[in-house]
C-alpha positions as CSV (number, residue, x, y, z in Angstrom):
1,M,-6.8,-1.1,-27.8
2,S,-4.8,1.3,-26.2
3,A,-6.1,0.2,-22.6
4,K,-3.7,-2.9,-22.9
5,I,-0.7,-0.5,-22.4
6,P,0.8,-1.7,-19.2
7,A,0.2,0.2,-16.3
8,I,3.4,0.5,-15.4
9,V,4.4,2.8,-18.8
10,A,1.1,4.3,-19.7
11,N,1.8,7.3,-17.7
12,H,5.2,7.4,-20.5
13,V,2.1,7.6,-23.5
14,S,0.5,10.7,-24.2
15,D,-3.2,10.5,-25.1
16,E,-2.4,11.8,-28.7
17,A,-0.2,8.6,-28.8
18,K,-3.1,6.4,-26.8
19,R,-5.7,7.7,-30.0
20,M,-3.2,6.8,-32.7
21,I,-2.4,3.2,-30.8
22,D,-6.3,2.5,-31.1
23,V,-5.9,3.9,-34.9
24,V,-3.0,1.2,-35.6
25,A,-4.6,-1.5,-34.2
26,K,-8.1,-1.5,-36.1
27,F,-6.6,-0.8,-39.4
28,V,-4.3,-4.1,-38.5
29,E,-7.0,-6.4,-37.8
30,E,-9.5,-5.2,-40.1
31,D,-7.2,-4.6,-43.1
32,C,-3.6,-6.3,-43.1
33,V,-4.7,-9.3,-41.4
34,P,-7.1,-10.0,-43.5
35,A,-4.9,-8.9,-46.5
36,D,-2.2,-11.4,-45.7
37,P,-3.3,-14.2,-47.5
38,V,-3.8,-11.8,-50.5
39,L,-1.0,-10.9,-50.3
40,E,0.7,-14.4,-51.1
41,A,-1.2,-15.1,-54.1
42,Q,-0.4,-12.0,-55.3
43,V,3.2,-13.0,-55.0
44,G,2.2,-16.8,-57.2
45,E,4.7,-19.2,-57.6
46,G,7.7,-19.7,-59.3
47,D,10.5,-17.5,-60.7
48,A,7.7,-14.9,-61.6
49,R,7.1,-14.3,-57.8
50,W,10.9,-11.9,-58.1
51,E,8.8,-9.6,-60.8
52,S,5.9,-9.1,-58.6
53,H,4.9,-6.5,-56.5
54,P,1.1,-7.2,-55.0
55,P,-1.1,-4.3,-55.8
56,I,-2.3,-5.3,-51.7
57,V,0.6,-3.7,-50.6
58,E,0.3,-0.3,-52.3
59,E,-3.7,-0.4,-51.6
60,L,-3.1,-0.4,-47.8
61,K,-0.1,2.2,-48.3
62,A,-3.3,4.4,-49.3
63,K,-5.4,3.6,-46.5
64,A,-2.0,4.2,-43.9
65,R,-1.4,7.9,-45.3
66,K,-5.0,8.5,-44.8
67,L,-4.9,7.5,-41.3
68,G,-1.7,9.1,-40.3
69,L,0.1,6.1,-40.2
70,W,3.5,6.6,-42.0
71,N,7.0,6.3,-40.9
72,M,6.2,6.0,-37.2
73,F,9.1,4.5,-36.2
74,L,11.4,7.9,-36.5
75,P,11.5,9.4,-33.0
76,K,10.7,12.6,-32.1
77,G,12.8,14.4,-30.5
78,H,16.3,12.9,-32.6
79,Y,14.7,13.4,-36.5
80,A,13.6,16.4,-38.2
81,E,11.3,13.6,-39.7
82,S,9.4,11.9,-37.2
83,P,5.9,12.1,-36.9
84,G,6.2,13.2,-33.6
85,W,6.1,9.5,-31.6
86,T,8.6,8.5,-28.9
87,N,10.4,5.1,-28.8
88,L,7.8,4.0,-26.5
89,E,5.2,4.6,-28.1
90,Y,6.1,3.3,-31.5
91,G,6.9,0.3,-29.5
92,I,3.6,-0.3,-28.7
93,M,2.5,0.6,-32.4
94,A,4.9,-1.9,-33.7
95,E,3.6,-5.2,-31.7
96,W,0.6,-5.0,-33.3
97,L,2.2,-4.0,-36.7
98,G,4.0,-7.7,-35.8
99,R,1.0,-8.8,-36.0
100,S,0.8,-9.0,-40.0
101,R,2.9,-10.2,-42.8
102,V,1.8,-6.9,-44.6
103,A,1.4,-4.0,-41.6
104,S,4.9,-2.6,-41.4
105,E,5.4,-2.3,-45.0
106,A,2.0,-0.6,-44.9
107,C,2.8,1.8,-43.1
108,N,6.7,2.7,-44.1
109,C,8.1,0.8,-41.2
110,A,9.8,-2.2,-42.5
111,A,13.1,-3.3,-41.8
112,P,15.6,-2.9,-43.2
113,D,14.4,0.7,-45.0
114,T,13.5,1.7,-41.3
115,G,17.3,1.2,-40.3
116,N,18.7,2.7,-43.9
117,M,16.3,5.9,-43.1
118,E,17.9,6.3,-39.9
119,V,21.1,6.5,-40.9
120,L,20.6,8.5,-43.9
121,A,18.3,11.0,-41.9
122,K,20.9,11.4,-39.3
123,Y,24.5,10.7,-40.7
124,G,23.6,11.6,-44.2
125,D,24.7,14.7,-46.0
126,A,21.9,17.3,-48.0
127,A,22.5,15.4,-51.6
128,Q,21.8,12.0,-49.7
129,K,18.8,12.7,-47.7
130,E,16.9,14.0,-51.5
131,Q,18.8,11.5,-53.4
132,W,17.6,8.4,-51.0
133,L,16.0,10.0,-48.3
134,K,12.9,11.6,-49.5
135,P,12.1,8.9,-51.8
136,L,12.6,6.0,-48.9
137,L,10.4,8.3,-46.8
138,D,7.6,8.6,-49.8
139,G,7.4,4.8,-49.6
140,K,8.5,4.5,-54.0
141,I,11.7,2.7,-53.4
142,R,13.4,0.0,-50.9
143,S,16.7,-0.6,-50.0
144,A,18.9,-3.1,-48.5
145,F,21.5,-3.1,-46.1
146,L,24.7,-4.7,-46.6
147,M,27.0,-6.2,-44.2
148,T,27.4,-9.7,-43.1
149,E,29.8,-11.8,-45.1
150,P,30.0,-15.6,-46.2
151,D,33.9,-16.2,-45.7
152,V,34.3,-14.6,-42.6
153,A,32.6,-14.7,-38.5
154,S,30.6,-11.6,-39.4
155,S,29.1,-12.3,-35.8
156,D,32.5,-9.4,-35.1
157,A,32.3,-7.0,-37.4
158,T,35.5,-6.1,-37.1
159,N,36.0,-9.1,-39.7
160,I,34.8,-7.8,-42.5
161,Q,36.5,-7.8,-45.4
162,L,34.7,-5.8,-48.4
163,D,37.2,-3.4,-49.7
164,I,36.9,-0.1,-50.0
165,K,39.6,1.7,-52.1
166,R,39.3,4.9,-53.3
167,E,40.7,6.4,-56.8
168,G,40.3,9.8,-57.7
169,N,37.0,11.0,-57.5
170,E,35.7,7.3,-56.9
171,Y,35.4,4.6,-54.6
172,V,36.2,1.1,-55.9
173,L,34.2,-2.1,-54.0
174,N,35.3,-5.5,-54.3
175,G,33.9,-8.6,-51.9
176,Q,31.0,-10.5,-50.8
177,K,28.3,-9.7,-48.9
178,W,25.2,-12.2,-47.7
179,W,21.8,-12.1,-46.2
180,S,21.2,-8.7,-47.5
181,S,17.6,-8.5,-47.0
182,G,15.4,-6.8,-50.0
183,A,18.1,-7.2,-52.2
184,G,15.4,-9.2,-54.4
185,D,13.1,-6.4,-54.4
186,L,12.5,-4.9,-57.5
187,R,11.8,-1.5,-55.8
188,C,15.2,-1.6,-54.0
189,Q,16.9,0.9,-55.2
190,I,19.8,1.9,-52.6
191,Y,22.4,-0.7,-51.1
192,I,23.8,0.7,-47.5
193,V,27.2,-0.8,-48.4
194,M,29.5,-1.9,-45.2
195,G,33.5,-2.3,-45.8
196,K,36.9,-1.5,-45.0
197,T,38.9,1.5,-45.9
198,D,41.5,1.8,-43.8
199,P,42.3,-2.0,-43.1
200,G,45.9,-1.3,-41.7
201,N,44.1,1.3,-39.0
202,K,46.1,0.6,-35.6
203,D,42.8,1.1,-34.4
204,P,39.8,-1.7,-35.6
205,Y,37.1,0.5,-35.0
206,R,38.3,2.8,-37.5
207,Q,39.1,0.6,-40.3
208,Q,35.4,0.8,-41.8
209,S,33.4,2.8,-43.3
210,V,29.8,2.7,-45.1
211,V,28.7,3.8,-48.7
212,L,26.1,3.9,-50.6
213,V,25.6,1.9,-53.8
214,P,22.8,2.3,-56.1
215,A,21.2,-0.7,-57.5
216,G,22.6,-2.4,-61.1
217,T,25.7,-0.4,-60.5
218,P,28.0,-2.1,-62.9
219,G,29.5,-4.9,-61.3
220,I,27.2,-6.2,-59.1
221,K,25.9,-9.7,-59.2
222,I,23.2,-11.1,-57.6
223,N,24.6,-14.6,-57.1
224,R,21.3,-15.8,-55.2
225,M,18.7,-15.6,-52.9
226,L,19.3,-17.5,-49.3
227,K,16.6,-19.8,-47.9
228,V,15.4,-19.1,-44.2
229,Y,14.3,-22.9,-43.5
230,G,12.6,-23.5,-46.6
231,Y,11.3,-19.5,-47.4
232,D,13.1,-17.5,-49.7
233,D,10.7,-14.4,-48.6
234,A,10.3,-13.5,-52.4
235,P,9.6,-10.6,-53.4
236,H,11.4,-9.2,-50.7
237,G,14.4,-11.9,-50.6
238,H,17.6,-12.0,-48.7
239,G,20.5,-11.6,-51.1
240,H,24.4,-13.1,-51.7
241,L,26.1,-11.0,-53.7
242,T,29.2,-10.2,-55.4
243,F,31.0,-6.9,-55.8
244,T,33.9,-6.9,-58.4
245,N,35.3,-3.2,-59.3
246,V,31.6,-1.6,-58.6
247,R,32.8,2.0,-58.6
248,V,30.7,5.0,-57.1
249,P,31.7,8.7,-56.5
250,V,33.4,10.2,-53.0
251,S,30.3,11.7,-52.6
252,N,28.8,8.7,-51.9
253,M,31.0,8.5,-48.6
254,V,28.4,8.8,-45.6
255,L,29.3,10.6,-42.7
256,G,33.1,10.5,-43.6
257,E,35.9,7.7,-44.0
258,G,36.3,5.4,-40.9
259,R,33.0,6.4,-39.3
260,G,31.8,2.6,-40.0
261,F,30.9,1.5,-36.2
262,E,30.0,4.0,-35.7
263,I,27.1,4.7,-38.1
264,I,26.2,0.9,-37.5
265,Q,25.7,0.9,-33.6
266,G,23.5,4.1,-34.0
267,R,21.7,2.3,-36.7
268,L,21.4,-1.3,-34.7
269,G,19.9,0.3,-30.7
270,P,16.4,1.4,-32.2
271,G,16.2,-1.6,-34.9
272,R,15.9,-4.0,-32.0
273,V,13.8,-2.7,-30.1
274,H,11.3,-2.8,-33.5
275,H,12.0,-6.1,-33.9
276,A,11.9,-7.0,-30.6
277,M,7.8,-5.3,-30.4
278,R,7.2,-7.0,-33.5
279,S,7.5,-10.6,-32.5
280,I,5.5,-9.9,-29.4
281,G,2.8,-8.8,-31.3
282,A,3.7,-12.3,-33.6
283,S,3.6,-14.3,-30.4
284,E,0.1,-12.7,-29.8
285,V,-0.7,-14.1,-32.9
286,A,0.5,-17.5,-31.9
287,L,-1.2,-17.8,-28.8
288,D,-4.7,-16.4,-30.4
289,W,-4.7,-19.3,-32.5
290,M,-3.3,-21.7,-29.9
291,L,-6.8,-20.8,-28.3
292,M,-8.5,-21.5,-31.5
293,R,-7.4,-24.9,-31.4
294,V,-7.4,-26.3,-27.8
295,N,-11.3,-25.3,-28.1
296,D,-11.8,-26.7,-31.5
297,E,-15.1,-28.9,-30.7
298,S,-13.8,-31.3,-33.5
299,K,-10.7,-32.0,-31.9
300,K,-11.1,-34.8,-29.2
301,P,-7.6,-36.9,-28.4
302,F,-8.2,-39.6,-26.2
303,G,-12.1,-38.3,-25.7
304,K,-11.5,-35.2,-24.6
305,L,-11.5,-31.7,-25.6
306,L,-7.8,-30.4,-26.2
307,R,-8.1,-27.8,-23.5
308,E,-9.1,-30.4,-20.6
309,H,-5.6,-31.8,-21.2
310,G,-3.7,-29.9,-18.5
311,V,-0.2,-29.5,-19.8
312,I,-2.5,-27.4,-22.6
313,L,-3.6,-24.7,-19.7
314,E,-0.6,-25.2,-18.4
315,W,1.1,-23.9,-22.0
316,I,-1.3,-21.3,-22.2
317,A,-0.6,-20.1,-19.0
318,K,3.4,-20.2,-19.3
319,S,3.1,-17.8,-22.9
320,R,0.6,-15.1,-21.1
321,I,3.2,-15.4,-18.5
322,E,6.2,-15.2,-20.7
323,I,4.8,-12.8,-23.8
324,D,3.6,-9.9,-20.7
325,A,7.2,-10.3,-18.9
326,A,9.0,-9.8,-22.1
327,R,6.7,-7.2,-23.1
328,L,8.2,-5.0,-20.7
329,V,11.6,-5.6,-21.1
330,V,11.6,-4.3,-24.0
331,L,9.5,-1.7,-23.2
332,N,12.2,-0.7,-20.2
333,A,14.4,-0.4,-22.7
334,A,12.4,1.9,-25.2
335,I,11.8,4.2,-22.1
336,K,15.8,4.0,-21.6
337,M,16.3,5.0,-25.5
338,D,13.6,8.0,-25.1
339,E,15.0,9.6,-21.6
340,Q,18.7,8.7,-21.8
341,G,19.7,8.2,-25.5
342,P,20.3,4.6,-27.3
343,K,23.9,4.1,-26.2
344,A,22.9,5.0,-22.5
345,A,20.3,2.2,-23.4
346,L,22.5,-0.5,-24.4
347,K,21.7,-2.8,-21.8
348,E,18.7,-2.6,-21.5
349,I,18.7,-3.1,-25.7
350,A,20.4,-6.2,-25.4
351,Q,18.1,-8.0,-23.0
352,A,15.0,-7.5,-25.0
353,K,17.2,-8.5,-27.8
354,V,18.2,-11.7,-26.1
355,L,14.8,-12.9,-24.5
356,V,12.8,-11.7,-26.8
357,P,12.9,-14.1,-29.8
358,H,13.7,-16.9,-27.2
359,T,9.9,-15.9,-25.8
360,A,8.6,-16.2,-29.0
361,L,10.1,-19.3,-30.2
362,A,8.3,-20.8,-27.2
363,V,4.9,-19.4,-27.3
364,I,5.1,-20.5,-31.1
365,D,6.4,-24.1,-30.6
366,R,3.7,-24.7,-28.5
367,A,0.9,-23.3,-30.8
368,I,2.3,-25.5,-33.7
369,Q,2.2,-28.6,-31.1
370,S,-1.3,-27.8,-30.3
371,F,-1.7,-27.9,-33.9
372,G,-0.1,-31.4,-34.6
373,G,0.6,-31.8,-38.2
374,A,-1.1,-28.7,-39.2
375,G,1.2,-27.0,-37.7
376,V,4.1,-27.5,-39.2
377,C,2.2,-26.9,-42.6
378,Q,1.3,-23.9,-44.8
379,D,-2.5,-24.0,-43.4
380,T,-1.3,-21.5,-40.2
381,P,1.0,-18.8,-40.4
382,L,2.7,-20.9,-37.2
383,A,5.6,-22.2,-39.5
384,G,6.6,-19.3,-41.3
385,M,6.4,-17.1,-38.4
386,W,8.7,-19.7,-36.0
387,A,11.0,-19.6,-39.2
388,G,11.2,-16.1,-39.4
389,I,11.7,-15.2,-35.6
390,R,14.7,-17.8,-35.5
391,T,16.7,-15.8,-37.4
392,L,16.7,-12.7,-34.7
393,R,19.0,-14.7,-32.4
394,L,21.4,-14.8,-35.4
395,A,20.3,-11.2,-36.8
396,D,22.0,-7.4,-35.7
397,G,24.6,-9.6,-33.3
398,P,23.8,-13.6,-32.4
399,D,22.7,-14.1,-28.9
400,E,26.5,-15.1,-28.1
401,V,27.7,-12.1,-28.6
402,H,24.9,-9.9,-26.3
403,L,25.3,-12.4,-23.2
404,Q,29.1,-12.3,-23.6
405,Q,29.0,-8.1,-23.5
406,M,26.5,-8.0,-21.0
407,G,27.8,-10.8,-18.9
408,R,31.4,-8.2,-19.1
409,N,29.9,-5.8,-17.5
410,E,27.7,-7.5,-14.6
411,N,30.8,-9.2,-13.5
412,K,32.2,-5.5,-13.2
413,R,30.3,-5.7,-9.7
414,G,32.3,-8.6,-8.7
415,R,34.4,-6.7,-6.3
416,E,31.6,-4.6,-5.1
417,A,29.0,-7.6,-4.7
418,T,32.0,-9.5,-2.4
419,E,32.7,-6.3,-0.2
420,R,29.3,-5.5,0.6
421,I,28.5,-9.7,1.4
422,K,31.7,-9.4,3.6
423,R,30.3,-5.8,5.2
424,Q,27.1,-7.9,6.3
425,Q,28.9,-11.2,7.4
426,A,31.8,-8.6,9.3
427,R,28.2,-7.0,10.8
428,T,26.4,-9.8,11.9
429,A,29.7,-11.9,13.4
430,E,29.3,-8.6,15.3
431,L,25.5,-8.7,16.1
432,M,26.2,-12.0,17.0
433,T,29.0,-11.4,19.7
434,R,27.0,-8.7,21.5
435,H,23.6,-10.8,22.0
436,G,25.3,-13.8,22.8
437,A,24.9,-15.5,20.0
438,Q,26.4,-18.7,18.0
439,T,26.4,-19.3,14.6
440,A,26.0,-22.6,13.0
441,Q,30.0,-24.1,11.4
442,P,29.5,-25.7,8.3
443,G,28.7,-29.2,9.2
444,S,28.1,-28.5,12.7
445,R,24.6,-29.8,14.3
446,I,22.1,-26.6,15.7
447,R,20.3,-27.8,18.2
448,H,16.8,-26.7,18.9
449,S,15.2,-26.8,22.5
450,K,11.8,-28.4,22.8
451,I,8.6,-25.5,23.0
């Protein structure tokens, strides 16, 4: 499978990484994809789903560890705990993980744990790493990231209102959080919570802090699990939680008061690339399902196979072009991160974050359309994939926020672009005068000589 690495990035991938990409692909194709329906069956139905932990997950985790497929997301050169892959190399691996529901968790590379482990590895102190990072890296527990709130416009993180007050040797938390992914899992033992410690600070980006809150701390109430287009993603879940006088030790503060924005920016950059590459993998799966459907000899609308209808071939061609183009955008962002760091790659990361979900949704939608009624029910993975990826246009910042920022930054070139064009026009005028030529004025006709 390493032979499919785009030629434009192949020289950035080590021989050992290419070998490991082949191992990842084989594991996903032969072990994880066939296990996805088993996972769903073991989760079961009804309220018992929230008490379940499918045995197939632990079976796959054991095999992944033996194969060396563990915590691949931590980039080398940045984390002592890294297995040694660059952002680009893991990005290509993540595409394969995105082809299966269970694959990322099987390799201990599932969100939100990946971002949370990055926070602890980068910003946590020795005690925090020992208590929380170590068991997360070992895959013994899971975690949740609590940032979004129901009563404010959380697309602007300065609006976050959860109150964090210091009282002696404790912090006291009051407020609400929702879309707390992973909060439903029985193995979720730690919440990474963003709130306000200094709401009066004149700098709106120094008002927030990040605190570690053990799940089950008195005062935490899980109100409900939110559904995504009807899917509740049990036993993982997306929780709506209330904090009422929740107390944690002062030692649970990460990095220091007022450092919340710094932490979340460090967390979100790599995670957006991971999401994007997994979405590319899901797009490839959707295209495979569409190809299977349109070549099904038993399906002959209006007397012809689906592949014999011209519009279907156009869908296939467009999907191939769009997937390949989107992949290059993400891998370009990964290379920029590797060479210059996440902060220098903000534009490239934002481009990937906006483009890829749109691309994936378009490809999946075509596949759904090719299946007709079967495409929107549980008989294929397509409907669930579409619902999950649709959330990415909101998660980690909605499209509009990234587009506004990119547009504002790009527009800074307005004066430069204007001056360049005017210089070129002035040069054109000089050349026209020298050569005795005339340019057509707006509204005038240009006469052509007969040849």
